[in-house]
N, C-alpha and C positions, 0 to 999 in steps of 0.2 A: 799552544792554541789547540783547541776542540776542532774536530772535522765538522765543516759545514756545507751546506748545500748552498752554492752562489749561483745567481742568475741574473741577466739583463732584460728587462721586460720594456715594452710600450713602444709608441712610434718613433721615439728617438732613443731606443736601446744602444744604437751605435752613434757615437758622438759624431761621426761623419755625415751623418744623414741631415740634410737641410742647412748646413752650415753655408754662409752666403759666399766665402771665398773658395774658390777651386783648389783642389790639392795640387802640391807641387811635387813633381815627379823629375827625377834627372833625365829621364828619356822615356819614350811611349812608342809602342806598336800602334800603327794606324788603324789597325782593326780591333785590336783588345786593349780599350782606352782606360783611362782613370776612374771614369764614373763607374764602371764595372765593379769596383772595389767596394761600394756601399748600395748597390741596388737590390740588395735582398735575395740576389741569385748568384749562388757560388758556381753554377754550371756555366756561367759567362764571364771568364777570367779578365783580369788586366794583365797585361804583359809589358816589361821593361822593352825599349826599343833596341836594346844591345846588352851582350852579356858582359858588363863592365865591373870593375872593382867601384866601391863607394856608390852603388846604386841607392837611392833615397826616395821615400815617400813622406813628404811632409804636410801637416795639417795645422791651419788655423782655426782653432775651436771658437773663437768669438761668434758671437750669435746676434750681434746688432749689426745694422746695415746703415753706413755713413754716420757713424758715432764720431768720426773726426771731421765732419763737414767737408771733406775734400772734394766732393763733387762741386762746391762752389755754392750751393744753395741748400734748401730745406728738405732735400728729397729725403724720403721716410721719416721725417720729423712732423710733428703736427702742431701748429701754432695756436695756443690757449691763452693768449693775453686777453686783458680785460681794461677797457677804456684806453687809457694812453700808453699802456704797456706795447713793446715791439720785442720782436725777436728777427735775427738775421745771421746768415753765415757771413762772418765778418775777417778782415784781413788785417785789423787793428792789432791785436794781440794773441795771435795763434801759440799753442804750446808747442805742437810740432805741426810741420807741414806748411799749409798757406792759409788755412781758414779754421775759425773756431766759431762757436756758438754765442752769439751776443745775446744777453737778456738784459732788457731796459724796462724798469717799470714807468718811467716818464713822471711827470708831474702829480698824477693821481691815479694810478693805474697798477696793474701788476703783470709783468713780463713773465710769460711761461710757454715752453714747449716740451713735447715729449715724443719718445719712441715706444714702440710695442714689440718687442720680440716674444716668439712662442719658444716657450720653455718645455720641461718634463716634470710632471708632478713626481714629488718625493725626492728629486736629485737635488744634490749640494751645488751650489754656484757662487763665482766670485764675480762682484760687480766692482768695476774701477771707474775712476773719472778724475780729470784734472781740472781744478777750479781757480778762479783768480776774481778778485775784486779790485781793479787797479787804482780806482778814483776814491776809495775810503768812503763810498757813500752808501755803504750796506751791504747787506750780506747775500749770497745765492745759497739755495737750498735745493737738495734732491730728495724726492719723494718716490714711493715705489709701491705700487699696488696691484694686487692680484685681481684681474679682471673677473674671474670666475667667482670668488667669493667675495670680492670688494674690499678686502683687509688690507692694510697697509703695514709693509715691513718696518720693524723698529730699529733704532741703532743698535741694539743688542742681538739682532738677528731673529728675533721672534715676529709674531704676525698679531695685530691688534684691529679692532673696529674703529679707533681714533687715529686720525690723520696726523703724522709727525713726520719730520725730515730725516732721512737715514744718515746724512751728513750735511753739513752748511760750511762755509768759509767766508770770511769778512776782511781778509787782508790783503796787500798789494803784491805778495808773491804767490807764484804758482803752488798750489798744494795736491799732494798725490793722494786722494781717498779712494778707500776700498773697504769693502764689507764681504765676508763670507758667510752664507746662509742657506737653508734647507727651504727647498718649494713647499708647499703643503701637499700633504699626501693624496695619493689615487682616491682613498676612501673619503677624503675632506672634499675635494673638487670635483669628485665624481666624472672625471675626464682625463685623459693622458697629456693633453698639450694645453694647459693653460697660457693666456697672453698675459703679459707683465708690462705693467704703463711705468715707465721710468720717466719723471719729469724734473724739469730744473726751472726756478723761478725766482723772482726778485719783487719786492714790494716797490711802493712809490718812491720816487728820488733816489733808486737804488739802480746802479749799473754793474753788470759783470759779465763774465765769460766762463763756458765750460768747454771742454775739448778731450779727445781721446775717449770716449764712453765706451768701455766695453763689458761683456758680460759671458762667461765661459765655465764650463762645467769642471768639477774635480774628477781626476781620472785616477782609476786603480787597476785598469784591466786593459790586456790587448791580446788578442787571438788571430791566427791566420788559419783560414779553411780552404781547402782544395789547391794545393800547391805542387812545385816540383823542385822546392829547395833542397839542395843537397846537405845530408846532416854535417859535413865538413865546412859547410859555409856558416859563416859566423854573423848572426844578425844581433843588433842592438836595438833597444826600445830608448829614444832619446826623450827629454823633456827640457824645455826652455821657456822661461818667463816673457820674453820679448823677441820681437825679430831682430835676428841678427845677434841674439844674446848667447852667453855660453851654454853649451849642451850639458846635461847630466845624463849619460848613458848606462843602461842595464844591460849586462850580456845575456842573451837568450840560447848560448851555444848548446846547452844539454837539452833543449826543449824542441829541437827540429824532429818532429816526427809526423809521420804520416797517419790518417789524412788530415789531421789538424793540430795545432798546439796552442798554448796561452801561458800568460803569465799574469800573476795578482800582487800588487804592492798592498802589504798589510796595512800601510797607511797611505790614504789618497794623497795626490799631488794637485795642487792649485797650480797649473801651468797652462797657460793659453795654447802654446806650442807643442805638438807631440809628432814624432817621427819613427818611422822603421828604416833602420840604416844597414846595409849589408858591406861588410869590410873587405871581403874578397870576392873572386869570380864565383859563379856557380860551376861545378865541375861539368865538362863534358861527358856524354853526349846529352845532357839535360838541356843546355843551350840557356837562352836568357830566362830570368825568373818569370814565373807567372802566378798570380794569387786570385783565387775564386773570390774572397771575401776577406777584407781587413776589418777588424772591430777593435777601436778605441772605446772605452765605457766606465761604467761606474756599476760594481756590482750591488747586489742586494742579497739579504738573507731574511729567513722567515722566522717567526716566533719560535717555531719547532720544526726541525728537520724532519725529513721523509722518513719511514721505517727502514731500517736496514735488513736485508741489503737490496740496493737497487740492482736493475739489469740492465746490461748493455749487450743488445744483439746484433749481430752483423747480418746485412742483407746485399745481395748482389742482383740489381735489375737485370733481367734477362729473358728473351723468349725461347722456349723448347719446343722443338717440333721433333716428331716421331716419323721415319720412313715406313713404307709399307712391310719393310723386313724386320722392323723394329729397333732399328738403330736411332739412337739419341743425338739430335743435333742441338748444340746449346750455343744460342748468340748473346753474349753480353751487351747491354745498354749502358750509355752514358760512361761517366769516368769510374772511379774508384767504388769500392763497396761503400754502402751506407750503413748507418748504425740506427739503431731503435732503443731509445732510452725509455725505461719502464720503473715507475715510482709509486709507492703507495704511502698514504699518510695516516696515522692514529692521532686525532687531536684532543687536548684535554678540555677545550672551551669552542663554542660556537664561533666566537671571535678568531681562533686559528682556522678553522673551516673557512671562514667568510675569507681569510687573507689568501689562501691557495685559490679560491675561486677568482677574487680580485686580480691576483697578480700573474696568475697563469693563464686564466681564460678571457676575463673580461678585457685586461690590458692587451692582450694578444688577439681580440677580437675571435676567439675559438679557432686561432690558427690562421686567421687572415694576415696577421703580421707576425714574421719570426721572432725567436728569442734565442738567446744564448744560454746555456745550461752547464755548469760544472757541478756534477753531483755529490763529490767530497772532495772539498778542499782543506788542506791542513799545512799551513805554512812551514812545518817543520820537514816535510817529506814529499808535498806535491807541488811546489810553487814552480819548479821548473821540468817537472819530470813526468806528472801523470797526463796521458794523452787523452782522458776522458773529458772532453769539452764537445758539446754538440750544438751547432747551428741548425735549428730546424723549427718546426711547427708543432703545437700541441694538436691532438686530435678534436673533432668537432664536439663531442660530449664529455661530460664530467659526471661521475656517479656518486653520491654521497649516501651513507647509512648511518644508522645509530645502533651500535651494538651493546649499549647498556645506556643508562640514565645519565653518565657523567662523560661518555665518549663519543665522539664523531669521527667518521671514518671516510677518507676518501680514497678509492681503490683506483689503480691503474692509469694514472697520470703520464701519458705517453707522449714522447716528444720525437717525431720522425726527422731524422736528418735530412737536409735538403741535398738534391743530388751534386755531384763535384765536376769539373771539368773533364772533358775528353782531353787527352794530353795533346798541347798545342805546339 
C-alpha cells in the first residue's frame, strides 16, 4: 500500500462526540471524569479511579435516541401520520425489551413516524432496524432522506431525488434489516452535520411494528493523546456488533509511545461497540492510567497527498526570565512538549486545491474545531509504530498560489498540537 496522508475532519471527527449514550468505564476519578475524553481539550484528562487490571473504556456509537422505544412513548420520534393513520409505543409485539413502534394506516390513511439523527458529511454509516407485519395485512417500509439536499437513500446505498424505500417487510416473522451507505460529501451538502430523516410507514389497512432502530459509523481508527500509559502495559482495541456480544480485539502493544499513539485498520469495521481495554496494571510510580483525549474515528485521504517531506517540529511551552546578573530562569508551562506539523501541497487541478480548503479549513472552521492528522501512513510499516499523529488545530489563514497554468499550490498548512495534561 502506498504511503498516504490520513486525517479526521469536522464536528464529529471523533465518534465519541455527541453520542447519546455515556461512555462506560470500569472506574472513574471524581475530578478527572470520562467526559474529558472527548471534550477536544487533551490538557484536561480522564483518569481511572484505580490502577487495576482489565480497566476498560467502552463506547456505544449508536446515534439514534429512543430507537428501541424503551422510554414507553414517542420521545425523539415525530408522528407524521395522515387521516386514520396512527403510531404509538406498543407492548404488543416488541423485538427486544418492552416496547416497539406500532405503525397502523387505519382504514383510509398512512401511519408514519420518523427520527432525525445528526450525522457527519462523507462518513460511512450502517442503519439497522427490526421489522414485522404480524397480521399479514400489508408491509412496513423505511425511507431515509438527507434534510440538507432533500435526496433519498436508495436500497443500493446511493442517493436519488425520487422517494423510495430503503427496505420493507411484509411477513409475520421479525426481520433484521440493515444497509451500509456513505453520507453525501461536505462539498455536496456544504455543511458538516447534515440531519437524516429516518421514517417508517404503512398504508391503509396495514399494521406493523419497527424496533431497535440504530445508526452508527464505520470505524478504522483509534488514537490516544496525552497519557501516562507505561510501554509495558498492553492495550487492546476491541469491537463488538452487539451489547454483550463477543469482542474482537487488536493488540496495540508496540504502539504505546509518547505523547500520542494510534492504529488504523486497512478495512473499516461496521461495529456499533468499541472499547479500549488494558490487560494489566500500569506500572508504578505512574499510578492509575490517565488519557487526555481518546479518539475513535473514520479516516479520510485526499485525491493527492502533500508534497514530501512534511515537517514535525517540537515545541515546549515555557516562560523565560533573565536576572540582572544575566542568569536565565526557564519555567515550563503545561504538560509534555507539543508538536507543529507543517505540510505543503502541489495540486494538479483546482478541484484538488478546493479539497484541501474544504477538508482542512472550512470543516475545521479555520481552527475553531480540532482535527487529527497522520501525515504518512503505510500499512506495511506504520500501522502500530509511527508516533506521528497530531491532535490539533489548523492556522487561521490559508495561502494559495498559481506557479503555472496547470498547477496550484497550497503552502504551509500548519496543524498546532493541542496542549497535554500536567501529570496528575
